[in-house]
N, CA, C and O atoms as a GROMACS GRO file, in nm:
protein
  552
    1MET      N    1  21.675  -2.501  -5.655
    1MET     CA    2  21.775  -2.510  -5.758
    1MET      C    3  21.764  -2.647  -5.824
    1MET      O    4  21.738  -2.748  -5.758
    2ILE      N    5  21.785  -2.648  -5.956
    2ILE     CA    6  21.783  -2.770  -6.034
    2ILE      C    7  21.919  -2.784  -6.102
    2ILE      O    8  21.970  -2.688  -6.159
    3VAL      N    9  21.977  -2.904  -6.095
    3VAL     CA   10  22.103  -2.931  -6.164
    3VAL      C   11  22.084  -3.054  -6.250
    3VAL      O   12  22.048  -3.162  -6.201
    4GLU      N   13  22.107  -3.037  -6.379
    4GLU     CA   14  22.104  -3.150  -6.472
    4GLU      C   15  22.248  -3.184  -6.506
    4GLU      O   16  22.327  -3.098  -6.544
    5LYS      N   17  22.281  -3.311  -6.492
    5LYS     CA   18  22.419  -3.357  -6.517
    5LYS      C   19  22.423  -3.442  -6.642
    5LYS      O   20  22.343  -3.535  -6.658
    6ARG      N   21  22.519  -3.410  -6.731
    6ARG     CA   22  22.538  -3.486  -6.854
    6ARG      C   23  22.686  -3.510  -6.876
    6ARG      O   24  22.770  -3.431  -6.835
    7ARG      N   25  22.716  -3.622  -6.942
    7ARG     CA   26  22.854  -3.650  -6.982
    7ARG      C   27  22.870  -3.608  -7.126
    7ARG      O   28  22.784  -3.634  -7.211
    8ILE      N   29  22.981  -3.543  -7.154
    8ILE     CA   30  23.018  -3.507  -7.291
    8ILE      C   31  23.158  -3.564  -7.310
    8ILE      O   32  23.258  -3.499  -7.279
    9GLY      N   33  23.163  -3.685  -7.361
    9GLY     CA   34  23.292  -3.754  -7.371
    9GLY      C   35  23.348  -3.772  -7.232
    9GLY      O   36  23.280  -3.823  -7.143
   10PRO      N   37  23.474  -3.731  -7.211
   10PRO     CA   38  23.536  -3.747  -7.079
   10PRO      C   39  23.498  -3.635  -6.981
   10PRO      O   40  23.534  -3.641  -6.863
   11ASP      N   41  23.425  -3.535  -7.028
   11ASP     CA   42  23.390  -3.420  -6.945
   11ASP      C   43  23.248  -3.430  -6.891
   11ASP      O   44  23.167  -3.508  -6.940
   12THR      N   45  23.219  -3.349  -6.790
   12THR     CA   46  23.086  -3.344  -6.729
   12THR      C   47  23.030  -3.205  -6.747
   12THR      O   48  23.099  -3.106  -6.726
   13LEU      N   49  22.904  -3.199  -6.786
   13LEU     CA   50  22.832  -3.073  -6.799
   13LEU      C   51  22.727  -3.067  -6.690
   13LEU      O   52  22.644  -3.158  -6.677
   14LEU      N   53  22.729  -2.960  -6.612
   14LEU     CA   54  22.624  -2.935  -6.513
   14LEU      C   55  22.545  -2.814  -6.561
   14LEU      O   56  22.599  -2.704  -6.573
   15VAL      N   57  22.416  -2.834  -6.588
   15VAL     CA   58  22.329  -2.724  -6.626
   15VAL      C   59  22.252  -2.686  -6.500
   15VAL      O   60  22.170  -2.762  -6.450
   16VAL      N   61  22.280  -2.565  -6.450
   16VAL     CA   62  22.226  -2.522  -6.321
   16VAL      C   63  22.118  -2.417  -6.345
   16VAL      O   64  22.133  -2.327  -6.428
   17GLU      N   65  22.007  -2.431  -6.273
   17GLU     CA   66  21.895  -2.339  -6.287
   17GLU      C   67  21.848  -2.294  -6.149
   17GLU      O   68  21.836  -2.376  -6.058
   18GLY      N   69  21.820  -2.165  -6.135
   18GLY     CA   70  21.767  -2.112  -6.009
   18GLY      C   71  21.863  -2.017  -5.942
   18GLY      O   72  21.925  -1.933  -6.007
   19VAL      N   73  21.874  -2.031  -5.810
   19VAL     CA   74  21.961  -1.943  -5.731
   19VAL      C   75  22.066  -2.026  -5.659
   19VAL      O   76  22.045  -2.143  -5.626
   20ILE      N   77  22.181  -1.963  -5.636
   20ILE     CA   78  22.286  -2.025  -5.554
   20ILE      C   79  22.318  -1.922  -5.446
   20ILE      O   80  22.389  -1.825  -5.471
   21LYS      N   81  22.264  -1.945  -5.327
   21LYS     CA   82  22.286  -1.850  -5.218
   21LYS      C   83  22.291  -1.925  -5.085
   21LYS      O   84  22.264  -2.045  -5.079
   22LEU      N   85  22.325  -1.852  -4.982
   22LEU     CA   86  22.337  -1.909  -4.848
   22LEU      C   87  22.218  -1.997  -4.817
   22LEU      O   88  22.103  -1.958  -4.835
   23GLY      N   89  22.247  -2.117  -4.769
   23GLY     CA   90  22.140  -2.209  -4.733
   23GLY      C   91  22.144  -2.335  -4.816
   23GLY      O   92  22.251  -2.380  -4.858
   24GLU      N   93  22.026  -2.390  -4.840
   24GLU     CA   94  22.016  -2.519  -4.908
   24GLU      C   95  22.072  -2.518  -5.049
   24GLU      O   96  22.136  -2.614  -5.091
   25SER      N   97  22.049  -2.410  -5.124
   25SER     CA   98  22.093  -2.411  -5.263
   25SER      C   99  22.245  -2.415  -5.274
   25SER      O  100  22.299  -2.488  -5.356
   26ALA      N  101  22.315  -2.337  -5.193
   26ALA     CA  102  22.462  -2.338  -5.196
   26ALA      C  103  22.515  -2.472  -5.149
   26ALA      O  104  22.613  -2.524  -5.204
   27SER      N  105  22.452  -2.530  -5.049
   27SER     CA  106  22.492  -2.660  -4.999
   27SER      C  107  22.472  -2.768  -5.106
   27SER      O  108  22.559  -2.852  -5.126
   28PHE      N  109  22.358  -2.765  -5.172
   28PHE     CA  110  22.329  -2.861  -5.279
   28PHE      C  111  22.429  -2.846  -5.393
   28PHE      O  112  22.478  -2.945  -5.446
   29PHE      N  113  22.460  -2.722  -5.430
   29PHE     CA  114  22.557  -2.695  -5.536
   29PHE      C  115  22.694  -2.751  -5.497
   29PHE      O  116  22.761  -2.815  -5.579
   30ALA      N  117  22.736  -2.727  -5.374
   30ALA     CA  118  22.866  -2.776  -5.326
   30ALA      C  119  22.870  -2.929  -5.327
   30ALA      O  120  22.970  -2.988  -5.367
   31LYS      N  121  22.763  -2.993  -5.283
   31LYS     CA  122  22.758  -3.140  -5.281
   31LYS      C  123  22.763  -3.196  -5.423
   31LYS      O  124  22.824  -3.299  -5.447
   32THR      N  125  22.698  -3.126  -5.516
   32THR     CA  126  22.701  -3.169  -5.656
   32THR      C  127  22.843  -3.161  -5.711
   32THR      O  128  22.890  -3.255  -5.776
   33LEU      N  129  22.913  -3.051  -5.685
   33LEU     CA  130  23.052  -3.036  -5.730
   33LEU      C  131  23.142  -3.141  -5.664
   33LEU      O  132  23.231  -3.196  -5.729
   34ALA      N  133  23.118  -3.169  -5.536
   34ALA     CA  134  23.198  -3.269  -5.466
   34ALA      C  135  23.179  -3.407  -5.528
   34ALA      O  136  23.276  -3.481  -5.546
   35ARG      N  137  23.054  -3.443  -5.561
   35ARG     CA  138  23.028  -3.574  -5.624
   35ARG      C  139  23.098  -3.584  -5.759
   35ARG      O  140  23.156  -3.687  -5.792
   36VAL      N  141  23.091  -3.476  -5.837
   36VAL     CA  142  23.155  -3.478  -5.969
   36VAL      C  143  23.306  -3.489  -5.954
   36VAL      O  144  23.372  -3.558  -6.032
   37LEU      N  145  23.361  -3.423  -5.854
   37LEU     CA  146  23.505  -3.428  -5.830
   37LEU      C  147  23.549  -3.570  -5.793
   37LEU      O  148  23.659  -3.612  -5.830
   38GLU      N  149  23.465  -3.643  -5.720
   38GLU     CA  150  23.498  -3.780  -5.680
   38GLU      C  151  23.489  -3.879  -5.794
   38GLU      O  152  23.553  -3.984  -5.791
   39GLU      N  153  23.411  -3.846  -5.897
   39GLU     CA  154  23.391  -3.936  -6.010
   39GLU      C  155  23.511  -3.932  -6.104
   39GLU      O  156  23.587  -3.835  -6.109
   40GLU      N  157  23.525  -4.040  -6.178
   40GLU     CA  158  23.623  -4.040  -6.286
   40GLU      C  159  23.576  -3.941  -6.390
   40GLU      O  160  23.456  -3.923  -6.411
   41GLY      N  161  23.667  -3.878  -6.453
   41GLY     CA  162  23.632  -3.783  -6.557
   41GLY      C  163  23.740  -3.680  -6.572
   41GLY      O  164  23.841  -3.682  -6.501
   42ARG      N  165  23.718  -3.591  -6.663
   42ARG     CA  166  23.818  -3.490  -6.690
   42ARG      C  167  23.770  -3.357  -6.634
   42ARG      O  168  23.782  -3.334  -6.514
   43HIS      N  169  23.717  -3.272  -6.715
   43HIS     CA  170  23.683  -3.137  -6.672
   43HIS      C  171  23.533  -3.122  -6.649
   43HIS      O  172  23.454  -3.206  -6.690
   44VAL      N  173  23.496  -3.013  -6.581
   44VAL     CA  174  23.355  -2.987  -6.551
   44VAL      C  175  23.317  -2.850  -6.605
   44VAL      O  176  23.382  -2.750  -6.575
   45LEU      N  177  23.212  -2.849  -6.684
   45LEU     CA  178  23.156  -2.725  -6.736
   45LEU      C  179  23.029  -2.696  -6.657
   45LEU      O  180  22.943  -2.783  -6.643
   46VAL      N  181  23.017  -2.576  -6.605
   46VAL     CA  182  22.898  -2.536  -6.531
   46VAL      C  183  22.823  -2.433  -6.614
   46VAL      O  184  22.866  -2.318  -6.625
   47ASP      N  185  22.711  -2.477  -6.674
   47ASP     CA  186  22.629  -2.386  -6.754
   47ASP      C  187  22.544  -2.303  -6.659
   47ASP      O  188  22.456  -2.355  -6.590
   48MET      N  189  22.571  -2.174  -6.656
   48MET     CA  190  22.507  -2.084  -6.560
   48MET      C  191  22.404  -1.993  -6.624
   48MET      O  192  22.361  -1.895  -6.563
   49ALA      N  193  22.362  -2.023  -6.746
   49ALA     CA  194  22.270  -1.935  -6.820
   49ALA      C  195  22.138  -1.916  -6.745
   49ALA      O  196  22.075  -1.810  -6.758
   50GLN      N  197  22.096  -2.015  -6.668
   50GLN     CA  198  21.967  -2.006  -6.598
   50GLN      C  199  21.980  -1.974  -6.450
   50GLN      O  200  21.886  -1.994  -6.373
   51ILE      N  201  22.097  -1.923  -6.408
   51ILE     CA  202  22.114  -1.881  -6.269
   51ILE      C  203  22.053  -1.742  -6.254
   51ILE      O  204  22.098  -1.647  -6.318
   52ASN      N  205  21.953  -1.732  -6.172
   52ASN     CA  206  21.884  -1.604  -6.150
   52ASN      C  207  21.958  -1.516  -6.050
   52ASN      O  208  21.958  -1.393  -6.061
   53GLN      N  209  22.021  -1.579  -5.952
   53GLN     CA  210  22.087  -1.504  -5.845
   53GLN      C  211  22.198  -1.589  -5.785
   53GLN      O  212  22.186  -1.711  -5.772
   54MET      N  213  22.307  -1.521  -5.748
   54MET     CA  214  22.416  -1.588  -5.678
   54MET      C  215  22.471  -1.488  -5.577
   54MET      O  216  22.497  -1.372  -5.610
   55ASP      N  217  22.490  -1.534  -5.454
   55ASP     CA  218  22.546  -1.445  -5.352
   55ASP      C  219  22.691  -1.485  -5.324
   55ASP      O  220  22.748  -1.570  -5.393
   56SER      N  221  22.748  -1.424  -5.223
   56SER     CA  222  22.889  -1.449  -5.192
   56SER      C  223  22.914  -1.594  -5.150
   56SER      O  224  23.024  -1.645  -5.168
   57THR      N  225  22.813  -1.661  -5.094
   57THR     CA  226  22.828  -1.802  -5.058
   57THR      C  227  22.846  -1.886  -5.185
   57THR      O  228  22.931  -1.975  -5.190
   58GLY      N  229  22.766  -1.858  -5.285
   58GLY     CA  230  22.778  -1.929  -5.413
   58GLY      C  231  22.913  -1.904  -5.477
   58GLY      O  232  22.976  -1.996  -5.529
   59ILE      N  233  22.958  -1.779  -5.474
   59ILE     CA  234  23.090  -1.745  -5.528
   59ILE      C  235  23.199  -1.820  -5.450
   59ILE      O  236  23.293  -1.872  -5.508
   60GLY      N  237  23.183  -1.824  -5.318
   60GLY     CA  238  23.280  -1.894  -5.233
   60GLY      C  239  23.289  -2.042  -5.268
   60GLY      O  240  23.398  -2.099  -5.271
   61GLU      N  241  23.175  -2.104  -5.296
   61GLU     CA  242  23.176  -2.246  -5.336
   61GLU      C  243  23.249  -2.263  -5.468
   61GLU      O  244  23.328  -2.356  -5.483
   62LEU      N  245  23.222  -2.174  -5.564
   62LEU     CA  246  23.292  -2.183  -5.693
   62LEU      C  247  23.443  -2.172  -5.675
   62LEU      O  248  23.518  -2.251  -5.732
   63VAL      N  249  23.486  -2.074  -5.597
   63VAL     CA  250  23.630  -2.052  -5.576
   63VAL      C  251  23.692  -2.171  -5.504
   63VAL      O  252  23.800  -2.217  -5.540
   64GLY      N  253  23.624  -2.222  -5.402
   64GLY     CA  254  23.675  -2.337  -5.329
   64GLY      C  255  23.693  -2.458  -5.419
   64GLY      O  256  23.795  -2.527  -5.412
   65TYR      N  257  23.593  -2.484  -5.503
   65TYR     CA  258  23.602  -2.600  -5.591
   65TYR      C  259  23.695  -2.575  -5.709
   65TYR      O  260  23.747  -2.671  -5.766
   66LEU      N  261  23.716  -2.451  -5.748
   66LEU     CA  262  23.816  -2.421  -5.850
   66LEU      C  263  23.952  -2.474  -5.804
   66LEU      O  264  24.025  -2.538  -5.880
   67GLY      N  265  23.985  -2.449  -5.678
   67GLY     CA  266  24.111  -2.498  -5.621
   67GLY      C  267  24.115  -2.649  -5.611
   67GLY      O  268  24.218  -2.711  -5.640
   68LYS      N  269  24.004  -2.710  -5.571
   68LYS     CA  270  24.000  -2.856  -5.557
   68LYS      C  271  24.013  -2.925  -5.692
   68LYS      O  272  24.081  -3.027  -5.704
   69PHE      N  273  23.948  -2.870  -5.793
   69PHE     CA  274  23.961  -2.927  -5.926
   69PHE      C  275  24.103  -2.910  -5.978
   69PHE      O  276  24.157  -3.000  -6.041
   70ALA      N  277  24.163  -2.795  -5.953
   70ALA     CA  278  24.301  -2.770  -5.997
   70ALA      C  279  24.396  -2.869  -5.931
   70ALA      O  280  24.488  -2.919  -5.996
   71GLU      N  281  24.376  -2.898  -5.802
   71GLU     CA  282  24.461  -2.996  -5.733
   71GLU      C  283  24.450  -3.134  -5.798
   71GLU      O  284  24.546  -3.211  -5.798
   72ALA      N  285  24.332  -3.163  -5.852
   72ALA     CA  286  24.309  -3.292  -5.919
   72ALA      C  287  24.348  -3.285  -6.067
   72ALA      O  288  24.321  -3.379  -6.143
   73ARG      N  289  24.410  -3.176  -6.108
   73ARG     CA  290  24.450  -3.153  -6.247
   73ARG      C  291  24.332  -3.157  -6.342
   73ARG      O  292  24.338  -3.211  -6.452
   74ARG      N  293  24.222  -3.097  -6.295
   74ARG     CA  294  24.099  -3.087  -6.374
   74ARG      C  295  24.058  -2.940  -6.376
   74ARG      O  296  24.104  -2.861  -6.293
   75ARG      N  297  23.973  -2.904  -6.469
   75ARG     CA  298  23.928  -2.765  -6.480
   75ARG      C  299  23.782  -2.750  -6.444
   75ARG      O  300  23.701  -2.840  -6.469
   76LEU      N  301  23.748  -2.638  -6.385
   76LEU     CA  302  23.611  -2.598  -6.357
   76LEU      C  303  23.585  -2.478  -6.447
   76LEU      O  304  23.643  -2.371  -6.428
   77ILE      N  305  23.497  -2.495  -6.544
   77ILE     CA  306  23.475  -2.396  -6.649
   77ILE      C  307  23.333  -2.342  -6.639
   77ILE      O  308  23.238  -2.419  -6.624
   78LEU      N  309  23.319  -2.211  -6.646
   78LEU     CA  310  23.188  -2.148  -6.641
   78LEU      C  311  23.139  -2.120  -6.783
   78LEU      O  312  23.214  -2.073  -6.869
   79VAL      N  313  23.012  -2.151  -6.806
   79VAL     CA  314  22.952  -2.131  -6.937
   79VAL      C  315  22.831  -2.039  -6.923
   79VAL      O  316  22.742  -2.062  -6.841
   80ALA      N  317  22.830  -1.934  -7.005
   80ALA     CA  318  22.716  -1.842  -7.018
   80ALA      C  319  22.664  -1.783  -6.887
   80ALA      O  320  22.543  -1.779  -6.865
   81PRO      N  321  22.753  -1.736  -6.799
   81PRO     CA  322  22.699  -1.671  -6.680
   81PRO      C  323  22.626  -1.542  -6.719
   81PRO      O  324  22.666  -1.473  -6.813
   82SER      N  325  22.521  -1.511  -6.647
   82SER     CA  326  22.443  -1.390  -6.676
   82SER      C  327  22.530  -1.267  -6.650
   82SER      O  328  22.635  -1.276  -6.586
   83GLU      N  329  22.485  -1.155  -6.700
   83GLU     CA  330  22.559  -1.031  -6.677
   83GLU      C  331  22.568  -1.002  -6.528
   83GLU      O  332  22.669  -0.950  -6.481
   84ARG      N  333  22.465  -1.035  -6.454
   84ARG     CA  334  22.465  -1.013  -6.309
   84ARG      C  335  22.576  -1.094  -6.240
   84ARG      O  336  22.647  -1.043  -6.154
   85VAL      N  337  22.589  -1.220  -6.279
   85VAL     CA  338  22.693  -1.306  -6.221
   85VAL      C  339  22.831  -1.259  -6.267
   85VAL      O  340  22.925  -1.256  -6.187
   86ARG      N  341  22.845  -1.222  -6.394
   86ARG     CA  342  22.973  -1.169  -6.443
   86ARG      C  343  23.014  -1.045  -6.365
   86ARG      O  344  23.131  -1.029  -6.328
   87ARG      N  345  22.918  -0.958  -6.342
   87ARG     CA  346  22.945  -0.835  -6.269
   87ARG      C  347  22.993  -0.867  -6.127
   87ARG      O  348  23.086  -0.805  -6.077
   88LEU      N  349  22.928  -0.963  -6.064
   88LEU     CA  350  22.968  -1.004  -5.929
   88LEU      C  351  23.110  -1.059  -5.930
   88LEU      O  352  23.190  -1.027  -5.843
   89LEU      N  353  23.142  -1.142  -6.028
   89LEU     CA  354  23.278  -1.195  -6.039
   89LEU      C  355  23.380  -1.083  -6.062
   89LEU      O  356  23.490  -1.087  -6.007
   90ARG      N  357  23.343  -0.983  -6.143
   90ARG     CA  358  23.434  -0.870  -6.167
   90ARG      C  359  23.454  -0.787  -6.042
   90ARG      O  360  23.566  -0.747  -6.011
   91VAL      N  361  23.347  -0.761  -5.969
   91VAL     CA  362  23.354  -0.678  -5.849
   91VAL      C  363  23.450  -0.738  -5.747
   91VAL      O  364  23.526  -0.666  -5.682
   92VAL      N  365  23.446  -0.869  -5.732
   92VAL     CA  366  23.534  -0.935  -5.635
   92VAL      C  367  23.664  -0.982  -5.700
   92VAL      O  368  23.741  -1.057  -5.640
   93GLN      N  369  23.687  -0.937  -5.822
   93GLN     CA  370  23.811  -0.962  -5.897
   93GLN      C  371  23.842  -1.111  -5.913
   93GLN      O  372  23.956  -1.154  -5.899
   94LEU      N  373  23.737  -1.188  -5.943
   94LEU     CA  374  23.755  -1.332  -5.964
   94LEU      C  375  23.732  -1.371  -6.110
   94LEU      O  376  23.751  -1.488  -6.146
   95ASP      N  377  23.690  -1.277  -6.192
   95ASP     CA  378  23.658  -1.311  -6.331
   95ASP      C  379  23.778  -1.362  -6.408
   95ASP      O  380  23.762  -1.437  -6.504
   96SER      N  381  23.898  -1.323  -6.368
   96SER     CA  382  24.016  -1.370  -6.440
   96SER      C  383  24.062  -1.508  -6.394
   96SER      O  384  24.148  -1.569  -6.457
   97LEU      N  385  24.007  -1.558  -6.283
   97LEU     CA  386  24.045  -1.692  -6.234
   97LEU      C  387  23.977  -1.805  -6.310
   97LEU      O  388  24.032  -1.914  -6.324
   98PHE      N  389  23.856  -1.777  -6.357
   98PHE     CA  390  23.776  -1.881  -6.419
   98PHE      C  391  23.780  -1.874  -6.572
   98PHE      O  392  23.769  -1.765  -6.628
   99PRO      N  393  23.796  -1.988  -6.638
   99PRO     CA  394  23.771  -1.988  -6.781
   99PRO      C  395  23.621  -1.968  -6.801
   99PRO      O  396  23.541  -2.042  -6.744
  100ILE      N  397  23.583  -1.871  -6.881
  100ILE     CA  398  23.442  -1.839  -6.903
  100ILE      C  399  23.417  -1.838  -7.053
  100ILE      O  400  23.489  -1.773  -7.129
  101TYR      N  401  23.314  -1.910  -7.096
  101TYR     CA  402  23.277  -1.918  -7.237
  101TYR      C  403  23.131  -1.878  -7.254
  101TYR      O  404  23.049  -1.896  -7.164
  102GLU      N  405  23.102  -1.823  -7.369
  102GLU     CA  406  22.967  -1.776  -7.400
  102GLU      C  407  22.868  -1.890  -7.420
  102GLU      O  408  22.750  -1.878  -7.387
  103THR      N  409  22.916  -2.001  -7.477
  103THR     CA  410  22.828  -2.113  -7.508
  103THR      C  411  22.893  -2.245  -7.469
  103THR      O  412  23.015  -2.254  -7.451
  104GLN      N  413  22.810  -2.347  -7.458
  104GLN     CA  414  22.861  -2.482  -7.432
  104GLN      C  415  22.951  -2.526  -7.546
  104GLN      O  416  23.057  -2.584  -7.524
  105ASP      N  417  22.909  -2.498  -7.670
  105ASP     CA  418  22.988  -2.538  -7.786
  105ASP      C  419  23.127  -2.476  -7.785
  105ASP      O  420  23.225  -2.543  -7.817
  106ALA      N  421  23.136  -2.348  -7.748
  106ALA     CA  422  23.266  -2.281  -7.742
  106ALA      C  423  23.356  -2.346  -7.637
  106ALA      O  424  23.475  -2.365  -7.660
  107ALA      N  425  23.299  -2.378  -7.523
  107ALA     CA  426  23.376  -2.441  -7.415
  107ALA      C  427  23.423  -2.580  -7.456
  107ALA      O  428  23.538  -2.616  -7.434
  108ILE      N  429  23.334  -2.657  -7.517
  108ILE     CA  430  23.367  -2.793  -7.559
  108ILE      C  431  23.474  -2.789  -7.668
  108ILE      O  432  23.566  -2.870  -7.667
  109SER      N  433  23.461  -2.696  -7.761
  109SER     CA  434  23.562  -2.682  -7.867
  109SER      C  435  23.698  -2.646  -7.810
  109SER      O  436  23.800  -2.699  -7.853
  110ALA      N  437  23.700  -2.556  -7.714
  110ALA     CA  438  23.827  -2.516  -7.652
  110ALA      C  439  23.890  -2.636  -7.580
  110ALA      O  440  24.011  -2.656  -7.588
  111LEU      N  441  23.809  -2.714  -7.510
  111LEU     CA  442  23.862  -2.832  -7.442
  111LEU      C  443  23.912  -2.935  -7.542
  111LEU      O  444  24.015  -2.998  -7.519
  112ALA      N  445  23.842  -2.952  -7.651
  112ALA     CA  446  23.885  -3.046  -7.753
  112ALA      C  447  24.018  -3.002  -7.812
  112ALA      O  448  24.105  -3.086  -7.838
  113GLY      N  449  24.035  -2.873  -7.834
  113GLY     CA  450  24.160  -2.820  -7.887
  113GLY      C  451  24.275  -2.841  -7.791
  113GLY      O  452  24.385  -2.876  -7.833
  114VAL      N  453  24.251  -2.821  -7.664
  114VAL     CA  454  24.354  -2.841  -7.562
  114VAL      C  455  24.391  -2.988  -7.554
  114VAL      O  456  24.509  -3.022  -7.544
  115ALA      N  457  24.292  -3.076  -7.558
  115ALA     CA  458  24.318  -3.220  -7.551
  115ALA      C  459  24.396  -3.267  -7.674
  115ALA      O  460  24.486  -3.349  -7.663
  116ALA      N  461  24.361  -3.213  -7.792
  116ALA     CA  462  24.429  -3.254  -7.914
  116ALA      C  463  24.575  -3.211  -7.913
  116ALA      O  464  24.662  -3.279  -7.969
  117GLU      N  465  24.603  -3.098  -7.850
  117GLU     CA  466  24.740  -3.049  -7.843
  117GLU      C  467  24.819  -3.116  -7.731
  117GLU      O  468  24.941  -3.105  -7.725
  118GLY      N  469  24.748  -3.186  -7.640
  118GLY     CA  470  24.814  -3.250  -7.528
  118GLY      C  471  24.862  -3.151  -7.424
  118GLY      O  472  24.956  -3.180  -7.350
  119VAL      N  473  24.799  -3.036  -7.417
  119VAL     CA  474  24.839  -2.931  -7.325
  119VAL      C  475  24.775  -2.956  -7.190
  119VAL      O  476  24.654  -2.975  -7.181
  120ALA      N  477  24.855  -2.956  -7.083
  120ALA     CA  478  24.803  -2.979  -6.949
  120ALA      C  479  24.771  -2.849  -6.877
  120ALA      O  480  24.700  -2.850  -6.776
  121ALA      N  481  24.822  -2.738  -6.926
  121ALA     CA  482  24.801  -2.610  -6.858
  121ALA      C  483  24.657  -2.565  -6.873
  121ALA      O  484  24.594  -2.592  -6.975
  122PRO      N  485  24.604  -2.496  -6.772
  122PRO     CA  486  24.466  -2.448  -6.781
  122PRO      C  487  24.451  -2.341  -6.887
  122PRO      O  488  24.546  -2.270  -6.920
  123ILE      N  489  24.330  -2.330  -6.938
  123ILE     CA  490  24.296  -2.223  -7.030
  123ILE      C  491  24.292  -2.096  -6.946
  123ILE      O  492  24.217  -2.090  -6.849
  124THR      N  493  24.368  -1.997  -6.981
  124THR     CA  494  24.368  -1.874  -6.902
  124THR      C  495  24.283  -1.769  -6.969
  124THR      O  496  24.288  -1.750  -7.090
  125VAL      N  497  24.206  -1.702  -6.889
  125VAL     CA  498  24.119  -1.597  -6.938
  125VAL      C  499  24.140  -1.476  -6.850
  125VAL      O  500  24.139  -1.486  -6.727
  126SER      N  501  24.158  -1.363  -6.911
  126SER     CA  502  24.177  -1.240  -6.836
  126SER      C  503  24.076  -1.138  -6.883
  126SER      O  504  24.081  -1.092  -6.997
  127GLY      N  505  23.984  -1.103  -6.794
  127GLY     CA  506  23.881  -1.005  -6.831
  127GLY      C  507  23.801  -1.057  -6.948
  127GLY      O  508  23.747  -1.168  -6.942
  128ASP      N  509  23.793  -0.979  -7.055
  128ASP     CA  510  23.719  -1.019  -7.173
  128ASP      C  511  23.810  -1.069  -7.283
  128ASP      O  512  23.764  -1.088  -7.396
  129ARG      N  513  23.936  -1.090  -7.255
  129ARG     CA  514  24.031  -1.132  -7.357
  129ARG      C  515  24.089  -1.267  -7.320
  129ARG      O  516  24.135  -1.288  -7.208
  130ALA      N  517  24.087  -1.357  -7.415
  130ALA     CA  518  24.141  -1.491  -7.392
  130ALA      C  519  24.278  -1.502  -7.456
  130ALA      O  520  24.318  -1.419  -7.537
  131ASP      N  521  24.350  -1.606  -7.417
  131ASP     CA  522  24.477  -1.635  -7.482
  131ASP      C  523  24.454  -1.661  -7.630
  131ASP      O  524  24.346  -1.708  -7.667
  132PRO      N  525  24.552  -1.632  -7.714
  132PRO     CA  526  24.537  -1.662  -7.858
  132PRO      C  527  24.506  -1.809  -7.878
  132PRO      O  528  24.561  -1.896  -7.810
  133GLY      N  529  24.417  -1.834  -7.972
  133GLY     CA  530  24.380  -1.972  -8.002
  133GLY      C  531  24.266  -2.024  -7.919
  133GLY      O  532  24.218  -2.134  -7.945
  134ASP      N  533  24.219  -1.950  -7.821
  134ASP     CA  534  24.107  -1.993  -7.738
  134ASP      C  535  23.982  -1.921  -7.783
  134ASP      O  536  23.921  -1.848  -7.703
  135SER      N  537  23.941  -1.938  -7.907
  135SER     CA  538  23.825  -1.865  -7.958
  135SER      C  539  23.702  -1.903  -7.881
  135SER      O  540  23.685  -2.019  -7.842
  136GLY      N  541  23.616  -1.807  -7.858
  136GLY     CA  542  23.493  -1.829  -7.785
  136GLY      C  543  23.504  -1.797  -7.638
  136GLY      O  544  23.401  -1.793  -7.570
  137ALA      N  545  23.620  -1.776  -7.585
  137ALA     CA  546  23.635  -1.746  -7.443
  137ALA      C  547  23.610  -1.601  -7.417
  137ALA      O  548  23.637  -1.515  -7.502
  138ARG      N  549  23.558  -1.573  -7.301
  138ARG     CA  550  23.537  -1.435  -7.258
  138ARG      C  551  23.581  -1.422  -7.116
  138ARG      O  552  23.572  -1.314  -7.058
   0.00000   0.00000   0.00000
């Protein structure tokens, strides 16, 4: 697995490539999220467009860190997950927990809109429908 980390203003973008499954890849992914959580910053976008496979261990890490980021009043946002990953999230009924955007630009725009409004509440996404005003969310 390869993870490229970039700063976009106060937010962090993680571009993840490969597989996230039981073993080294899930452990590496969890350590990466833990490091980002320890750093100063606002929200974290995880670009999943290049994830070939994710198992229940990878999903478990995402859910665990979703809670940890929420406790820190930060968001963990998924960007461009493949249909396979979306299907897995739907099957385990977790797709409505995560803000999911089709593109990095859509996610960044949504975060900019929330910051401009001074809204502290998370962007809520349910299935394929987003709250009004959250264009680009899925």
